PDB file of N, CA, C and O in Angstrom, chain B, residues numbered from 101:
ATOM      1  N   MET B 101     181.652 -36.138  -7.525  1.00  0.00           N
ATOM      2  CA  MET B 101     182.661 -36.952  -6.895  1.00  0.00           C
ATOM      3  C   MET B 101     183.142 -38.009  -7.883  1.00  0.00           C
ATOM      4  O   MET B 101     182.363 -38.518  -8.689  1.00  0.00           O
ATOM      5  N   SER B 102     184.386 -38.322  -7.816  1.00  0.00           N
ATOM      6  CA  SER B 102     184.971 -39.303  -8.715  1.00  0.00           C
ATOM      7  C   SER B 102     184.401 -40.689  -8.454  1.00  0.00           C
ATOM      8  O   SER B 102     184.173 -41.062  -7.304  1.00  0.00           O
ATOM      9  N   SER B 103     184.170 -41.455  -9.518  1.00  0.00           N
ATOM     10  CA  SER B 103     183.667 -42.810  -9.358  1.00  0.00           C
ATOM     11  C   SER B 103     184.791 -43.830  -9.265  1.00  0.00           C
ATOM     12  O   SER B 103     184.520 -45.012  -9.055  1.00  0.00           O
ATOM     13  N   ASP B 104     186.044 -43.411  -9.413  1.00  0.00           N
ATOM     14  CA  ASP B 104     187.178 -44.322  -9.313  1.00  0.00           C
ATOM     15  C   ASP B 104     187.506 -44.546  -7.842  1.00  0.00           C
ATOM     16  O   ASP B 104     187.974 -43.640  -7.153  1.00  0.00           O
ATOM     17  N   THR B 105     187.257 -45.762  -7.372  1.00  0.00           N
ATOM     18  CA  THR B 105     187.478 -46.069  -5.963  1.00  0.00           C
ATOM     19  C   THR B 105     188.612 -47.072  -5.756  1.00  0.00           C
ATOM     20  O   THR B 105     188.772 -47.608  -4.659  1.00  0.00           O
ATOM     21  N   THR B 106     189.393 -47.327  -6.795  1.00  0.00           N
ATOM     22  CA  THR B 106     190.440 -48.346  -6.702  1.00  0.00           C
ATOM     23  C   THR B 106     191.561 -47.966  -5.748  1.00  0.00           C
ATOM     24  O   THR B 106     192.190 -48.853  -5.172  1.00  0.00           O
ATOM     25  N   ASP B 107     191.829 -46.697  -5.562  1.00  0.00           N
ATOM     26  CA  ASP B 107     192.928 -46.273  -4.696  1.00  0.00           C
ATOM     27  C   ASP B 107     192.491 -45.932  -3.272  1.00  0.00           C
ATOM     28  O   ASP B 107     193.297 -45.453  -2.475  1.00  0.00           O
ATOM     29  N   LEU B 108     191.231 -46.173  -2.951  1.00  0.00           N
ATOM     30  CA  LEU B 108     190.743 -45.833  -1.621  1.00  0.00           C
ATOM     31  C   LEU B 108     191.093 -46.922  -0.614  1.00  0.00           C
ATOM     32  O   LEU B 108     191.236 -48.092  -0.972  1.00  0.00           O
ATOM     33  N   THR B 109     191.228 -46.529   0.632  1.00  0.00           N
ATOM     34  CA  THR B 109     191.441 -47.473   1.727  1.00  0.00           C
ATOM     35  C   THR B 109     190.101 -47.683   2.427  1.00  0.00           C
ATOM     36  O   THR B 109     189.543 -46.756   3.015  1.00  0.00           O
ATOM     37  N   TRP B 110     189.598 -48.900   2.358  1.00  0.00           N
ATOM     38  CA  TRP B 110     188.287 -49.236   2.906  1.00  0.00           C
ATOM     39  C   TRP B 110     188.432 -49.811   4.306  1.00  0.00           C
ATOM     40  O   TRP B 110     189.398 -50.514   4.601  1.00  0.00           O
ATOM     41  N   PHE B 111     187.461 -49.507   5.170  1.00  0.00           N
ATOM     42  CA  PHE B 111     187.471 -50.097   6.500  1.00  0.00           C
ATOM     43  C   PHE B 111     186.054 -50.321   6.997  1.00  0.00           C
ATOM     44  O   PHE B 111     185.111 -49.664   6.556  1.00  0.00           O
ATOM     45  N   LYS B 112     185.919 -51.274   7.937  1.00  0.00           N
ATOM     46  CA  LYS B 112     184.641 -51.587   8.566  1.00  0.00           C
ATOM     47  C   LYS B 112     184.616 -50.983   9.966  1.00  0.00           C
ATOM     48  O   LYS B 112     185.656 -50.681  10.552  1.00  0.00           O
ATOM     49  N   SER B 113     183.437 -50.821  10.471  1.00  0.00           N
ATOM     50  CA  SER B 113     183.262 -50.327  11.834  1.00  0.00           C
ATOM     51  C   SER B 113     183.830 -51.321  12.835  1.00  0.00           C
ATOM     52  O   SER B 113     183.815 -52.529  12.602  1.00  0.00           O
ATOM     53  N   SER B 114     184.322 -50.811  13.935  1.00  0.00           N
ATOM     54  CA  SER B 114     184.783 -51.686  15.019  1.00  0.00           C
ATOM     55  C   SER B 114     183.603 -52.418  15.659  1.00  0.00           C
ATOM     56  O   SER B 114     183.806 -53.363  16.421  1.00  0.00           O
ATOM     57  N   HIS B 115     182.384 -51.998  15.361  1.00  0.00           N
ATOM     58  CA  HIS B 115     181.183 -52.651  15.879  1.00  0.00           C
ATOM     59  C   HIS B 115     180.737 -53.812  15.003  1.00  0.00           C
ATOM     60  O   HIS B 115     179.777 -54.503  15.345  1.00  0.00           O
ATOM     61  N   SER B 116     181.407 -54.041  13.888  1.00  0.00           N
ATOM     62  CA  SER B 116     181.055 -55.154  13.005  1.00  0.00           C
ATOM     63  C   SER B 116     181.344 -56.465  13.708  1.00  0.00           C
ATOM     64  O   SER B 116     182.355 -56.611  14.395  1.00  0.00           O
ATOM     65  N   GLY B 117     180.455 -57.399  13.528  1.00  0.00           N
ATOM     66  CA  GLY B 117     180.651 -58.713  14.142  1.00  0.00           C
ATOM     67  C   GLY B 117     181.721 -59.507  13.423  1.00  0.00           C
ATOM     68  O   GLY B 117     182.144 -59.150  12.323  1.00  0.00           O
ATOM     69  N   SER B 118     182.150 -60.573  14.044  1.00  0.00           N
ATOM     70  CA  SER B 118     183.192 -61.420  13.449  1.00  0.00           C
ATOM     71  C   SER B 118     182.661 -62.234  12.281  1.00  0.00           C
ATOM     72  O   SER B 118     183.443 -62.747  11.481  1.00  0.00           O
ATOM     73  N   GLN B 119     181.344 -62.362  12.170  1.00  0.00           N
ATOM     74  CA  GLN B 119     180.745 -63.117  11.075  1.00  0.00           C
ATOM     75  C   GLN B 119     180.865 -62.366   9.748  1.00  0.00           C
ATOM     76  O   GLN B 119     180.950 -62.987   8.688  1.00  0.00           O
ATOM     77  N   GLY B 120     180.871 -61.050   9.803  1.00  0.00           N
ATOM     78  CA  GLY B 120     181.002 -60.239   8.599  1.00  0.00           C
ATOM     79  C   GLY B 120     179.785 -60.264   7.705  1.00  0.00           C
ATOM     80  O   GLY B 120     179.897 -60.052   6.497  1.00  0.00           O
ATOM     81  N   ASP B 121     178.601 -60.523   8.290  1.00  0.00           N
ATOM     82  CA  ASP B 121     177.431 -60.719   7.454  1.00  0.00           C
ATOM     83  C   ASP B 121     176.623 -59.464   7.157  1.00  0.00           C
ATOM     84  O   ASP B 121     176.035 -59.384   6.078  1.00  0.00           O
ATOM     85  N   ASP B 122     176.561 -58.510   8.020  1.00  0.00           N
ATOM     86  CA  ASP B 122     175.735 -57.325   7.790  1.00  0.00           C
ATOM     87  C   ASP B 122     176.558 -56.059   7.898  1.00  0.00           C
ATOM     88  O   ASP B 122     176.257 -55.190   8.716  1.00  0.00           O
ATOM     89  N   CYS B 123     177.569 -55.947   7.100  1.00  0.00           N
ATOM     90  CA  CYS B 123     178.494 -54.829   7.244  1.00  0.00           C
ATOM     91  C   CYS B 123     178.560 -53.978   5.976  1.00  0.00           C
ATOM     92  O   CYS B 123     178.305 -54.439   4.864  1.00  0.00           O
ATOM     93  N   VAL B 124     178.901 -52.762   6.196  1.00  0.00           N
ATOM     94  CA  VAL B 124     179.284 -51.883   5.110  1.00  0.00           C
ATOM     95  C   VAL B 124     180.710 -51.453   5.353  1.00  0.00           C
ATOM     96  O   VAL B 124     181.200 -51.504   6.481  1.00  0.00           O
ATOM     97  N   GLU B 125     181.364 -51.036   4.316  1.00  0.00           N
ATOM     98  CA  GLU B 125     182.712 -50.489   4.431  1.00  0.00           C
ATOM     99  C   GLU B 125     182.670 -49.050   3.978  1.00  0.00           C
ATOM    100  O   GLU B 125     181.879 -48.689   3.106  1.00  0.00           O
ATOM    101  N   VAL B 126     183.505 -48.238   4.557  1.00  0.00           N
ATOM    102  CA  VAL B 126     183.600 -46.837   4.172  1.00  0.00           C
ATOM    103  C   VAL B 126     185.040 -46.502   3.819  1.00  0.00           C
ATOM    104  O   VAL B 126     185.985 -47.118   4.313  1.00  0.00           O
ATOM    105  N   ALA B 127     185.177 -45.521   2.962  1.00  0.00           N
ATOM    106  CA  ALA B 127     186.493 -45.000   2.585  1.00  0.00           C
ATOM    107  C   ALA B 127     186.371 -43.485   2.546  1.00  0.00           C
ATOM    108  O   ALA B 127     185.465 -42.942   1.914  1.00  0.00           O
ATOM    109  N   ILE B 128     187.263 -42.827   3.208  1.00  0.00           N
ATOM    110  CA  ILE B 128     187.232 -41.368   3.269  1.00  0.00           C
ATOM    111  C   ILE B 128     188.105 -40.805   2.155  1.00  0.00           C
ATOM    112  O   ILE B 128     189.276 -41.160   2.021  1.00  0.00           O
ATOM    113  N   ALA B 129     187.519 -39.933   1.370  1.00  0.00           N
ATOM    114  CA  ALA B 129     188.226 -39.279   0.271  1.00  0.00           C
ATOM    115  C   ALA B 129     188.168 -37.771   0.494  1.00  0.00           C
ATOM    116  O   ALA B 129     187.439 -37.288   1.360  1.00  0.00           O
ATOM    117  N   GLU B 130     188.920 -37.058  -0.275  1.00  0.00           N
ATOM    118  CA  GLU B 130     188.956 -35.606  -0.136  1.00  0.00           C
ATOM    119  C   GLU B 130     187.567 -34.989  -0.337  1.00  0.00           C
ATOM    120  O   GLU B 130     187.194 -34.053   0.369  1.00  0.00           O
ATOM    121  N   GLN B 131     186.810 -35.512  -1.294  1.00  0.00           N
ATOM    122  CA  GLN B 131     185.506 -34.938  -1.625  1.00  0.00           C
ATOM    123  C   GLN B 131     184.378 -35.421  -0.724  1.00  0.00           C
ATOM    124  O   GLN B 131     183.348 -34.753  -0.633  1.00  0.00           O
ATOM    125  N   GLY B 132     184.541 -36.561  -0.055  1.00  0.00           N
ATOM    126  CA  GLY B 132     183.467 -37.095   0.776  1.00  0.00           C
ATOM    127  C   GLY B 132     183.771 -38.502   1.232  1.00  0.00           C
ATOM    128  O   GLY B 132     184.929 -38.913   1.302  1.00  0.00           O
ATOM    129  N   VAL B 133     182.713 -39.238   1.543  1.00  0.00           N
ATOM    130  CA  VAL B 133     182.840 -40.591   2.065  1.00  0.00           C
ATOM    131  C   VAL B 133     182.158 -41.561   1.111  1.00  0.00           C
ATOM    132  O   VAL B 133     181.013 -41.353   0.709  1.00  0.00           O
ATOM    133  N   HIS B 134     182.869 -42.617   0.757  1.00  0.00           N
ATOM    134  CA  HIS B 134     182.335 -43.662  -0.108  1.00  0.00           C
ATOM    135  C   HIS B 134     181.870 -44.818   0.766  1.00  0.00           C
ATOM    136  O   HIS B 134     182.503 -45.139   1.772  1.00  0.00           O
ATOM    137  N   ILE B 135     180.753 -45.444   0.376  1.00  0.00           N
ATOM    138  CA  ILE B 135     180.171 -46.541   1.141  1.00  0.00           C
ATOM    139  C   ILE B 135     179.929 -47.696   0.183  1.00  0.00           C
ATOM    140  O   ILE B 135     179.485 -47.495  -0.947  1.00  0.00           O
ATOM    141  N   ARG B 136     180.232 -48.940   0.652  1.00  0.00           N
ATOM    142  CA  ARG B 136     179.962 -50.121  -0.180  1.00  0.00           C
ATOM    143  C   ARG B 136     179.569 -51.292   0.708  1.00  0.00           C
ATOM    144  O   ARG B 136     179.805 -51.289   1.916  1.00  0.00           O
ATOM    145  N   ASP B 137     178.971 -52.281   0.086  1.00  0.00           N
ATOM    146  CA  ASP B 137     178.564 -53.517   0.743  1.00  0.00           C
ATOM    147  C   ASP B 137     179.786 -54.408   0.906  1.00  0.00           C
ATOM    148  O   ASP B 137     180.431 -54.760  -0.081  1.00  0.00           O
ATOM    149  N   SER B 138     180.110 -54.775   2.136  1.00  0.00           N
ATOM    150  CA  SER B 138     181.320 -55.575   2.357  1.00  0.00           C
ATOM    151  C   SER B 138     181.170 -57.009   1.877  1.00  0.00           C
ATOM    152  O   SER B 138     182.169 -57.702   1.684  1.00  0.00           O
ATOM    153  N   LYS B 139     179.937 -57.468   1.679  1.00  0.00           N
ATOM    154  CA  LYS B 139     179.729 -58.832   1.209  1.00  0.00           C
ATOM    155  C   LYS B 139     179.965 -58.973  -0.288  1.00  0.00           C
ATOM    156  O   LYS B 139     180.248 -60.070  -0.770  1.00  0.00           O
ATOM    157  N   ASP B 140     179.853 -57.882  -1.022  1.00  0.00           N
ATOM    158  CA  ASP B 140     180.035 -57.920  -2.471  1.00  0.00           C
ATOM    159  C   ASP B 140     180.713 -56.628  -2.917  1.00  0.00           C
ATOM    160  O   ASP B 140     180.053 -55.698  -3.381  1.00  0.00           O
ATOM    161  N   VAL B 141     182.015 -56.581  -2.773  1.00  0.00           N
ATOM    162  CA  VAL B 141     182.762 -55.356  -3.068  1.00  0.00           C
ATOM    163  C   VAL B 141     182.878 -55.087  -4.575  1.00  0.00           C
ATOM    164  O   VAL B 141     183.397 -54.046  -4.979  1.00  0.00           O
ATOM    165  N   THR B 142     182.400 -56.013  -5.398  1.00  0.00           N
ATOM    166  CA  THR B 142     182.412 -55.778  -6.846  1.00  0.00           C
ATOM    167  C   THR B 142     181.242 -54.895  -7.280  1.00  0.00           C
ATOM    168  O   THR B 142     181.253 -54.345  -8.381  1.00  0.00           O
ATOM    169  N   ARG B 143     180.244 -54.761  -6.427  1.00  0.00           N
ATOM    170  CA  ARG B 143     179.112 -53.889  -6.754  1.00  0.00           C
ATOM    171  C   ARG B 143     179.533 -52.435  -6.599  1.00  0.00           C
ATOM    172  O   ARG B 143     180.473 -52.134  -5.863  1.00  0.00           O
ATOM    173  N   PRO B 144     178.856 -51.552  -7.275  1.00  0.00           N
ATOM    174  CA  PRO B 144     179.227 -50.131  -7.178  1.00  0.00           C
ATOM    175  C   PRO B 144     179.031 -49.582  -5.761  1.00  0.00           C
ATOM    176  O   PRO B 144     178.115 -49.977  -5.041  1.00  0.00           O
ATOM    177  N   SER B 145     179.895 -48.686  -5.400  1.00  0.00           N
ATOM    178  CA  SER B 145     179.742 -47.981  -4.129  1.00  0.00           C
ATOM    179  C   SER B 145     178.965 -46.698  -4.397  1.00  0.00           C
ATOM    180  O   SER B 145     178.705 -46.353  -5.549  1.00  0.00           O
ATOM    181  N   PHE B 146     178.601 -46.004  -3.346  1.00  0.00           N
ATOM    182  CA  PHE B 146     178.030 -44.674  -3.522  1.00  0.00           C
ATOM    183  C   PHE B 146     178.763 -43.735  -2.590  1.00  0.00           C
ATOM    184  O   PHE B 146     179.446 -44.178  -1.667  1.00  0.00           O
ATOM    185  N   ALA B 147     178.633 -42.468  -2.819  1.00  0.00           N
ATOM    186  CA  ALA B 147     179.379 -41.489  -2.043  1.00  0.00           C
ATOM    187  C   ALA B 147     178.449 -40.386  -1.560  1.00  0.00           C
ATOM    188  O   ALA B 147     177.459 -40.043  -2.207  1.00  0.00           O
ATOM    189  N   VAL B 148     178.798 -39.852  -0.416  1.00  0.00           N
ATOM    190  CA  VAL B 148     178.089 -38.694   0.130  1.00  0.00           C
ATOM    191  C   VAL B 148     179.123 -37.642   0.498  1.00  0.00           C
ATOM    192  O   VAL B 148     180.281 -37.957   0.769  1.00  0.00           O
ATOM    193  N   GLY B 149     178.694 -36.411   0.503  1.00  0.00           N
ATOM    194  CA  GLY B 149     179.589 -35.332   0.907  1.00  0.00           C
ATOM    195  C   GLY B 149     179.890 -35.398   2.393  1.00  0.00           C
ATOM    196  O   GLY B 149     179.198 -36.084   3.146  1.00  0.00           O
ATOM    197  N   ARG B 150     180.914 -34.689   2.807  1.00  0.00           N
ATOM    198  CA  ARG B 150     181.316 -34.722   4.213  1.00  0.00           C
ATOM    199  C   ARG B 150     180.211 -34.218   5.143  1.00  0.00           C
ATOM    200  O   ARG B 150     180.037 -34.761   6.234  1.00  0.00           O
ATOM    201  N   ASP B 151     179.472 -33.205   4.738  1.00  0.00           N
ATOM    202  CA  ASP B 151     178.381 -32.692   5.576  1.00  0.00           C
ATOM    203  C   ASP B 151     177.284 -33.742   5.739  1.00  0.00           C
ATOM    204  O   ASP B 151     176.762 -33.938   6.836  1.00  0.00           O
ATOM    205  N   GLY B 152     176.940 -34.410   4.649  1.00  0.00           N
ATOM    206  CA  GLY B 152     175.937 -35.471   4.713  1.00  0.00           C
ATOM    207  C   GLY B 152     176.374 -36.616   5.598  1.00  0.00           C
ATOM    208  O   GLY B 152     175.573 -37.150   6.366  1.00  0.00           O
ATOM    209  N   TRP B 153     177.647 -37.005   5.500  1.00  0.00           N
ATOM    210  CA  TRP B 153     178.170 -38.082   6.339  1.00  0.00           C
ATOM    211  C   TRP B 153     178.141 -37.682   7.813  1.00  0.00           C
ATOM    212  O   TRP B 153     177.756 -38.478   8.669  1.00  0.00           O
ATOM    213  N   SER B 154     178.545 -36.461   8.103  1.00  0.00           N
ATOM    214  CA  SER B 154     178.535 -35.980   9.492  1.00  0.00           C
ATOM    215  C   SER B 154     177.119 -36.005  10.068  1.00  0.00           C
ATOM    216  O   SER B 154     176.918 -36.396  11.217  1.00  0.00           O
ATOM    217  N   SER B 155     176.150 -35.590   9.272  1.00  0.00           N
ATOM    218  CA  SER B 155     174.756 -35.615   9.722  1.00  0.00           C
ATOM    219  C   SER B 155     174.300 -37.041   9.998  1.00  0.00           C
ATOM    220  O   SER B 155     173.628 -37.294  10.999  1.00  0.00           O
ATOM    221  N   PHE B 156     174.656 -37.967   9.130  1.00  0.00           N
ATOM    222  CA  PHE B 156     174.298 -39.375   9.320  1.00  0.00           C
ATOM    223  C   PHE B 156     174.911 -39.932  10.600  1.00  0.00           C
ATOM    224  O   PHE B 156     174.222 -40.587  11.382  1.00  0.00           O
ATOM    225  N   VAL B 157     176.189 -39.680  10.819  1.00  0.00           N
ATOM    226  CA  VAL B 157     176.880 -40.200  12.010  1.00  0.00           C
ATOM    227  C   VAL B 157     176.247 -39.620  13.281  1.00  0.00           C
ATOM    228  O   VAL B 157     176.043 -40.343  14.257  1.00  0.00           O
ATOM    229  N   ARG B 158     175.938 -38.327  13.271  1.00  0.00           N
ATOM    230  CA  ARG B 158     175.275 -37.723  14.434  1.00  0.00           C
ATOM    231  C   ARG B 158     173.934 -38.395  14.706  1.00  0.00           C
ATOM    232  O   ARG B 158     173.615 -38.737  15.845  1.00  0.00           O
ATOM    233  N   TYR B 159     173.160 -38.579  13.647  1.00  0.00           N
ATOM    234  CA  TYR B 159     171.836 -39.222  13.787  1.00  0.00           C
ATOM    235  C   TYR B 159     171.988 -40.652  14.322  1.00  0.00           C
ATOM    236  O   TYR B 159     171.272 -41.049  15.241  1.00  0.00           O
ATOM    237  N   ALA B 160     172.918 -41.423  13.748  1.00  0.00           N
ATOM    238  CA  ALA B 160     173.093 -42.821  14.154  1.00  0.00           C
ATOM    239  C   ALA B 160     173.578 -42.925  15.594  1.00  0.00           C
ATOM    240  O   ALA B 160     173.191 -43.854  16.303  1.00  0.00           O
ATOM    241  N   SER B 161     174.405 -42.005  16.036  1.00  0.00           N
ATOM    242  CA  SER B 161     174.930 -42.092  17.405  1.00  0.00           C
ATOM    243  C   SER B 161     173.875 -41.696  18.439  1.00  0.00           C
ATOM    244  O   SER B 161     173.996 -42.046  19.613  1.00  0.00           O
ATOM    245  N   GLU B 162     172.856 -40.978  18.013  1.00  0.00           N
ATOM    246  CA  GLU B 162     171.778 -40.585  18.929  1.00  0.00           C
ATOM    247  C   GLU B 162     170.723 -41.674  19.043  1.00  0.00           C
ATOM    248  O   GLU B 162     169.938 -41.667  19.991  1.00  0.00           O
ATOM    249  N   SER B 163     170.687 -42.597  18.114  1.00  0.00           N
ATOM    250  CA  SER B 163     169.653 -43.650  18.096  1.00  0.00           C
ATOM    251  C   SER B 163     169.955 -44.753  19.061  1.00  0.00           C
ATOM    252  O   SER B 163     169.187 -45.709  19.165  1.00  0.00           O
TER     253      SER B 163
END
């Protein structure tokens, strides 16, 4: 997956609090989903494939 994330559109979950203290942001790309810390967007993000992201979302929604 490409490490260039400058052209991605990042968003936070609608479940994020108004304080913005414990959030991650995600950006959906053709190859997968990029994830970064919303408190420090200068740090590197990481990416997972679409199948991995789908598995994570299913697991998180069941918890």
